[in-house]
C-alpha positions, 0 to 999 in steps of 0.5 A: 500500500502506497500513499502520497502525503497531502503536502507533496505534489502528485508527481513527486515519487520521492515523497510516496510512503509505502506501508507494508501490511503483509504480516498484519493481513496474514495474521488478521485475515488469512490465519483467521480465515483458515481457523474459521474454515477449519471450524466449519464456518464460512468466513468472508475474508474481505469483511475481515480485512476491512474490519481488522486491517483497512479500516483500523490500521490503514485508516489510523495511518492515514489520519497520522499522515494528516490525510483528510479522508481515505478513499477506497475502491468499494462500490457503495454510497456514503450519504450524509443523513441527520445522524451523520454519514450512512452506508447505502447500496451502490447506484449500480446494483450489479456492482454493489459492495455495501455488504462488505462494509456492513461492520464499518462504524459511523466514525470510520464512514465519516473518514471514508470516500467511496465511488458513489456515482455511476460512470459518466457517459463516455468515461472509461469504466476500467479500474484506474482509468481516472487516475491514468487520465490525470497522469497518476499511477495506479496502485498495484 
């Protein structure tokens, strides 16, 4: 996972901070998945990753780096309501991933940004197309 601190220009490759979450992911997601599966359960590793790595460790790191938000590639909508941000299904039901975010807290949701709209007419729908068109590299 690589992030560009908010104070550095987008083209400054020397200012990119790379974060290694491999060990954390292995412990919190993969080993837990294997243990749960061995007990006859049907774990969903994406939910575990969101809950235990992405929206706990990575979100805190983003805050520590001074980020104002954490953008994810999840297809769901974050709408502001009377009680603050609320999770809603994606505009395109065939791509909806709100189920994977059901354990996201309101505080986490307040800091997250999700791709909330359908692709515009004529826009390249492939992942990373907007980043490439803006001259940015897509994280891999």
